[in-house]
C-alpha positions as CSV (number, residue, x, y, z in Angstrom):
1,M,0.0,0.0,0.0
2,P,1.4,3.5,-0.9
3,E,2.5,5.5,2.1
4,H,-0.2,8.2,1.6
5,D,-2.9,5.5,1.4
6,S,-1.6,3.9,4.6
7,S,-1.5,7.2,6.4
8,Y,-5.1,8.0,5.2
9,A,-6.3,4.6,6.4
10,E,-4.7,5.1,9.8
11,H,-6.2,8.6,10.0
12,E,-9.7,7.2,9.2
13,K,-9.2,4.4,11.8
14,K,-8.4,7.0,14.5
15,I,-11.4,9.1,13.6
16,A,-13.6,6.0,13.9
17,E,-12.1,4.9,17.2
18,N,-12.5,8.4,18.6
19,A,-16.2,8.5,17.5
20,S,-16.8,5.1,19.1
21,A,-15.1,6.2,22.3
22,R,-17.4,9.2,22.5
23,R,-20.5,7.1,21.9
24,N,-19.5,4.7,24.6
25,S,-18.8,7.5,27.1
26,Y,-22.2,9.1,26.2
27,W,-24.0,5.7,26.6
28,F,-22.3,5.1,29.9
29,S,-23.3,8.5,31.3
30,K,-26.9,8.1,30.1
31,M,-27.3,4.7,31.6
32,K,-26.0,5.9,34.9
33,A,-28.5,8.7,34.8
34,V,-31.3,6.2,33.9
35,F,-30.6,4.1,36.9
36,R,-30.5,7.2,39.1
37,E,-34.1,7.9,37.9
38,I,-35.2,4.4,38.6
39,D,-33.7,4.4,42.1
40,D,-35.1,7.8,42.9
41,Q,-38.6,6.6,42.1
42,T,-38.4,3.1,43.6
43,A,-35.7,3.2,46.3
44,C,-34.4,-0.1,45.0
45,I,-30.7,0.4,46.0
46,P,-29.9,0.8,49.7
47,K,-27.2,3.3,50.6
48,R,-25.7,1.2,53.3
49,G,-25.2,-2.5,54.2
50,V,-24.1,-5.6,52.3
51,L,-25.4,-5.7,48.7
52,K,-24.6,-8.4,46.2
53,F,-25.9,-7.7,42.7
54,L,-26.0,-9.4,39.2
55,D,-25.9,-7.2,36.1
56,L,-26.7,-9.0,32.8
57,G,-25.9,-7.0,29.8
58,C,-23.8,-4.8,32.0
59,C,-21.6,-2.9,29.5
60,P,-20.7,-0.1,29.3
61,G,-21.3,-0.2,33.0
62,G,-23.6,2.7,33.9
63,F,-26.0,0.7,36.1
64,T,-23.1,-0.9,37.9
65,S,-21.3,2.4,38.4
66,Y,-24.4,4.0,40.0
67,I,-24.8,1.1,42.5
68,L,-21.1,0.9,43.5
69,S,-21.0,4.7,43.9
70,K,-24.1,4.8,46.1
71,N,-23.3,1.8,48.3
72,S,-19.6,1.5,49.3
73,N,-20.3,-2.1,50.5
74,A,-21.9,-3.3,47.2
75,Q,-20.2,-6.0,45.2
76,G,-21.3,-7.2,41.8
77,L,-20.9,-9.6,39.0
78,G,-21.8,-9.0,35.4
79,I,-22.1,-10.7,32.0
80,S,-21.8,-8.8,28.7
81,S,-21.0,-9.5,25.1
82,E,-17.5,-9.4,23.9
83,L,-16.3,-6.1,22.3
84,E,-15.2,-7.9,19.1
85,H,-18.8,-9.3,18.7
86,G,-20.3,-5.8,18.8
87,G,-20.5,-5.4,22.6
88,H,-19.9,-2.0,24.3
89,K,-16.6,-1.2,26.0
90,F,-16.6,-1.6,29.8
91,L,-16.1,1.9,31.2
92,L,-16.5,1.3,34.9
93,E,-14.3,3.7,36.9
94,D,-11.0,2.2,38.2
95,R,-11.9,3.0,41.8
96,H,-14.9,0.6,41.6
97,R,-13.4,-2.3,39.7
98,S,-12.1,-4.3,42.7
99,R,-15.8,-4.7,43.7
100,F,-17.0,-6.0,40.4
101,K,-16.2,-9.0,38.2
102,I,-17.2,-9.1,34.6
103,H,-17.5,-12.1,32.3
104,Y,-17.7,-11.7,28.5
105,A,-20.1,-14.0,26.7
106,D,-23.3,-14.1,24.6
107,L,-26.1,-14.6,27.2
108,T,-28.1,-16.6,24.7
109,Y,-25.5,-19.3,24.4
110,Y,-25.5,-20.6,28.0
111,R,-27.1,-24.0,28.2
112,L,-30.1,-23.2,30.5
113,A,-31.9,-26.5,29.9
114,P,-31.1,-29.9,28.5
115,L,-30.4,-29.9,24.7
116,P,-29.8,-32.8,22.2
117,A,-26.2,-33.9,21.9
118,S,-26.1,-32.6,18.3
119,V,-26.8,-29.1,19.6
120,T,-24.5,-29.2,22.7
121,S,-21.6,-30.0,20.4
122,D,-21.9,-26.5,19.0
123,T,-18.8,-24.8,20.2
124,K,-20.8,-21.6,20.9
125,I,-22.8,-23.3,23.6
126,H,-21.5,-22.7,27.1
127,P,-22.3,-25.7,29.4
128,V,-22.4,-23.7,32.6
129,L,-22.8,-20.2,33.9
130,P,-19.6,-18.3,34.8
131,F,-20.6,-18.2,38.5
132,D,-21.7,-20.7,41.1
133,A,-25.3,-21.6,40.4
134,S,-26.0,-21.7,44.1
135,K,-25.0,-18.0,44.4
136,R,-27.9,-15.6,45.2
137,F,-28.1,-11.9,44.7
138,D,-29.9,-9.0,46.5
139,V,-30.5,-7.1,43.2
140,V,-30.7,-8.6,39.7
141,L,-30.5,-6.3,36.6
142,L,-31.7,-7.7,33.3
143,D,-30.9,-5.0,30.6
144,G,-29.3,-7.0,27.8
145,H,-30.2,-6.1,24.3
146,Q,-29.6,-7.6,20.9
147,L,-26.5,-6.1,19.3
148,R,-26.8,-4.5,15.9
149,K,-23.6,-6.2,14.9
150,H,-24.9,-9.6,16.0
151,S,-24.3,-11.9,13.0
152,P,-25.6,-14.1,11.7
153,A,-29.0,-13.3,13.2
154,R,-31.1,-16.3,14.1
155,P,-34.9,-16.4,14.2
156,G,-36.1,-15.1,17.6
157,D,-32.7,-14.0,18.9
158,R,-34.2,-11.0,20.7
159,D,-36.8,-13.2,22.3
160,R,-34.3,-15.9,23.3
161,L,-32.2,-13.2,25.0
162,L,-35.2,-12.0,27.0
163,I,-36.1,-15.5,28.1
164,S,-32.5,-16.4,28.9
165,Q,-32.2,-13.4,31.1
166,L,-35.4,-14.2,33.0
167,I,-34.2,-17.8,33.6
168,I,-30.8,-16.7,34.9
169,G,-32.2,-13.8,36.9
170,L,-35.1,-15.6,38.6
171,Q,-32.8,-18.5,39.6
172,A,-30.1,-16.1,40.9
173,A,-32.5,-13.8,42.8
174,K,-32.4,-14.1,46.6
175,H,-35.7,-14.5,48.5
176,G,-37.0,-11.0,49.0
177,S,-34.6,-9.5,46.4
178,T,-35.2,-6.9,43.7
179,L,-35.3,-7.6,40.0
180,V,-35.1,-4.9,37.4
181,I,-35.9,-5.8,33.7
182,K,-36.2,-3.8,30.5
183,L,-39.4,-4.7,28.6
184,A,-41.2,-3.2,25.7
185,D,-44.9,-2.3,24.9
186,A,-46.8,-3.1,28.1
187,E,-50.0,-3.5,26.0
188,Q,-48.7,-6.4,24.0
189,V,-49.8,-9.9,25.0
190,T,-46.3,-11.4,25.7
191,T,-45.2,-8.4,27.8
192,A,-48.5,-8.3,29.7
193,K,-48.0,-12.0,30.6
194,L,-44.5,-11.3,31.8
195,L,-45.7,-8.4,33.9
196,H,-48.4,-10.7,35.4
197,M,-45.7,-13.2,36.3
198,L,-43.6,-10.6,38.1
199,D,-46.7,-9.2,39.8
200,V,-47.7,-12.5,41.4
201,L,-44.1,-13.5,42.3
202,T,-43.3,-10.3,44.1
203,T,-44.7,-8.0,46.7
204,R,-44.4,-4.8,44.8
205,L,-44.2,-4.2,41.0
206,E,-43.7,-0.8,39.3
207,A,-43.4,0.0,35.6
208,F,-41.1,3.0,35.1
209,K,-40.1,4.8,31.9
210,P,-36.9,7.0,32.4
211,R,-37.3,10.4,30.9
212,G,-33.6,10.7,30.1
213,M,-33.8,7.8,27.7
214,H,-36.6,5.6,26.3
215,A,-39.1,8.5,26.7
216,T,-40.5,8.3,23.1
217,R,-40.0,4.5,22.7
218,G,-42.1,1.6,23.8
219,T,-39.4,0.3,26.2
220,F,-39.6,0.7,29.9
221,Y,-38.3,-0.9,33.1
222,A,-40.2,-3.2,35.4
223,V,-39.0,-3.0,39.0
224,A,-40.1,-6.0,41.0
225,Q,-39.4,-6.0,44.7
226,G,-39.8,-8.9,47.2
227,V,-39.0,-11.7,44.7
228,G,-40.4,-15.0,45.9
229,E,-42.7,-13.3,48.5
230,G,-45.8,-12.5,46.3
231,R,-49.2,-14.2,46.4
232,G,-48.1,-16.6,43.6
233,A,-44.6,-17.3,45.0
234,S,-45.3,-21.0,45.3
235,R,-45.3,-21.1,41.5
236,L,-41.7,-19.8,41.2
237,L,-40.0,-23.1,40.4
238,A,-42.7,-24.2,38.0
239,L,-42.6,-20.9,36.2
240,I,-38.8,-21.2,35.8
241,D,-39.3,-24.7,34.4
242,G,-41.8,-23.3,32.0
243,L,-39.3,-20.7,30.8
244,K,-36.7,-23.3,30.4
245,E,-38.9,-25.5,28.2
246,L,-39.7,-22.4,26.1
247,W,-36.0,-21.5,25.9
248,V,-35.3,-25.0,24.3
249,D,-38.1,-24.4,21.7
250,L,-36.9,-20.9,20.9
251,T,-33.3,-22.3,20.6
252,I,-33.9,-25.4,18.4
253,G,-37.5,-25.0,17.3
254,G,-38.8,-23.7,14.0
255,A,-39.0,-25.3,10.6
256,D,-35.3,-25.9,10.2
257,G,-34.4,-26.3,13.9
258,A,-32.5,-22.9,14.0
259,G,-34.9,-21.4,16.5
260,R,-38.0,-19.4,16.3
261,A,-39.7,-16.2,17.6
262,L,-41.9,-15.9,20.7
263,G,-45.6,-16.3,20.1
264,D,-48.5,-14.9,22.1
265,E,-49.5,-18.4,23.3
266,D,-46.0,-19.4,24.4
267,L,-46.5,-17.9,27.8
268,N,-49.8,-19.6,28.6
269,F,-48.1,-21.4,31.4
270,I,-48.0,-18.1,33.1
271,I,-51.5,-17.0,32.4
272,G,-53.8,-17.8,29.5
273,T,-54.8,-15.1,27.0
274,A,-58.5,-15.5,27.8
275,E,-57.8,-14.9,31.5
276,L,-55.5,-12.0,30.7
277,R,-58.5,-10.4,28.9
278,E,-60.7,-10.4,32.1
279,A,-61.5,-7.0,33.5
280,R,-59.5,-7.4,36.7
281,Q,-56.4,-8.3,34.8
282,L,-56.8,-5.5,32.3
283,D,-57.4,-3.0,35.1
284,R,-54.1,-4.1,36.7
285,L,-52.3,-3.8,33.4
286,V,-53.6,-0.3,32.9
287,E,-52.6,0.6,36.5
288,L,-49.0,-0.6,35.8
289,G,-48.7,1.0,32.4
290,Q,-50.4,4.3,33.1
291,R,-47.3,6.2,34.1
292,V,-45.2,4.6,31.3
293,W,-47.8,5.7,28.7
294,A,-48.1,9.1,30.2
295,V,-44.4,9.8,30.0
296,Q,-44.3,8.5,26.4
297,A,-47.3,10.6,25.4
298,R,-45.8,13.8,26.8
299,A,-42.4,13.1,25.2
300,L,-44.0,12.5,21.8
301,A,-45.9,15.7,22.2
302,G,-42.7,17.6,23.0
303,L,-43.9,18.5,26.5
304,R,-41.6,18.7,29.5
305,D,-42.4,16.6,32.5
306,P,-42.5,18.1,36.0
307,P,-39.5,17.6,38.3
308,L,-39.1,13.9,39.4
309,A,-39.6,14.8,43.0
310,D,-43.1,16.1,42.1
311,A,-43.9,13.5,39.5
312,G,-46.8,11.5,40.8
313,I,-48.9,9.6,38.4
314,G,-51.5,12.4,38.4
315,G,-48.9,15.0,37.6
316,L,-47.7,13.1,34.6
317,E,-51.1,12.5,33.2
318,D,-52.1,16.1,32.8
319,P,-53.1,17.2,30.1
320,F,-53.5,13.6,28.8
321,T,-55.7,10.7,29.8
322,V,-53.4,8.0,28.5
323,T,-54.9,4.6,28.1
324,P,-53.9,3.1,24.7
325,A,-55.9,0.4,23.0
326,I,-54.9,-2.7,24.9
327,A,-53.7,-5.3,22.3
328,V,-54.7,-8.2,24.6
329,V,-58.4,-7.4,24.2
């Protein structure tokens, strides 16, 4: 390669690297601010005391940084995709790194249930999780997302990631712990069924849409506190087993055995669609989703929300009465 071509290529590479570094830094700061919003509204992170947490999809590290900064006794463990496979760079501050251990892997390739030998011979399949399966955590964060560079894409990759996180998270959650998960479109059947599952397994469930990010999108965070202490807590193990069976089908199902997408009836082991359509279930779904829809409506209208300290549900609704058409009806 001529010298000037080599210099130009190196120059372009540096520009790309600098742009990527700026994006990662921006994303890190925004995610830290997002979790501050979540914690301000739900008080899910104690300031003092022993705190063990699991952060799935942890890079670039904003959620982890917030927790370790707030609680000097907190210790965490995370799993995130490798940088070379499109993952974000881990930007956790040096002063916190001794209290956090990160493992790099694709969450969808952990063997979370028995698979045929022909599948388990796939070199991408990890036979065990990178931490002791008996370990339990006070806080579990499920914020993994499908990477744009993920290639080759398989049918239902996004759904398999969601179900994988739920299996790992529910198994790792300590009795009475807090679980935070990113979901999308509360009015959709599959999301509504997952919200119902969290609602019956825990003592307190809130759906929260950060205004710093996600405001105009369908995504939001469900914050479930008191895991394993809800009115349906006796179903926990059976529900995890149901998720595992579904994970197998999403992984090797489909016409060619390459996996498939999640369907509305796949979560009937949680609650049937007919029961979900009953008035009391719809009323609860609207109760959970009201603040999410209100924030989204205001953002789409270009209106500013009141300060967080004053942001009760009523304050966010005005001037909207936001109850979208519920798709489960």
